[in-house]
C-alpha positions, 0 to 999 in steps of 0.5 A, a space after each residue: 525487532 521485526 515490525 509487522 507492517 500490516 496488523 489486524 486486531 479486533 479491538 482496533 479499527 473494527 478489525 480492519 487491517 491497518 498500518 503499523 503505528 497508525 490508524 490508517 487502514 489498508 483500504 484507506 491506503 488503497 482508496 487514496 492510491 485509486 484517487 491518484 495520490 502518489 507516495 509523497 502525497 500519502 506520506 505528506 498527509 499521513 507522516 506517521 506512515 513509513 515507505 516500507 509500511 505502505 509497500 507492505 500494505 500494497 503487497 498485503 492487498 494483492 495477497 487478499 483479492 477476496 477482500 480488496 478486489 475492487 482495487 485490483 486491475 484485470 491484469 492483476 496490478 493495483 489501481 492508481 500510481 505506485 512507487 517509482 523505481 527510485 521510491 522503491 530503491 532499498 526496499 526488500 525484494 519481496 516489497 518491490 512487486 511489479 504492478 503492486 508496489 512499483 508501477 511505472 507512470 502512466 503516459 500522458 
């Protein structure tokens, strides 16, 4: 069975795209990321989420700039910390998008 990690249903979350198995919307994930939460912090707060599902939500957002433009930097990357190379290990290649899912840490 193939899981559709990002889903939209007019009867769920007012039609806002959300992550499979949760009531967390793509917009909420992006807001958490913009506020500096890392993958570990997001999963700690929302254990129903999966690493692959969060990555798919980030890719979905990047593919829909008309909806999520406020979370996209001028260089095309998503605002906030993404996955480290280690966290992205094992994800399918299409979900390892540089700047979208995998983002190097910001130098202090």
